[in-house]
Phi, psi and omega in degrees: 000128180264122181218151165229127184231115177274150174206170175104355178287172180162194179263129181219149178283153174307139184089351181277184184229151171217151172241114177270144179239149174230112181260124183251154174202155171086007178207163183284084189306319186296339181271359184254139165285150181239135175234148168250132176240157170226152181225103174293158179303129177074008182237171182286151173284129185231147177291134174244330182203151182219142171222135183284162169301134186087344175079010185283346182221136174229152176218149182224147169296146181304325184294339183244355183301131182089348180245327182253147176226124176264142179211170178214153178229091187293328180299330181249011177055048183231147168230154186224155169227107176273123187243120182240159177050051187293145180240156177306325180289353173280353183295147178152180175271127181258131181237143168257148181226136176249132186224137172216163182295135170066022173227154179296142174294151182239134182240146169275182184272346179095154174223136186278132173239125177235122179250111186202143177272000000 
């Protein structure tokens, strides 16, 4: 069974922190690039962070650069998104995606993040 399961979302005050986790199983995780996306209510799903297979390259959306950090732990089939200095506009459903050449992309079910005072 191939799965990606996000966790760690919740309600946090502006300026707070959250660590999102993505637990993978059923596929060769280390060969896949991992991306985190978010989708605010009623808006398009957009890329926020990317990490390459092997972890040698990362990229971030301008809106989160300097505040979010993507990482991976291939030995444990895990990926993470550390979120600092959160703003209300960071709210939305966060999804992880695993991608490799010539195979279908894989998505998790999403985890809700709400930043509100």
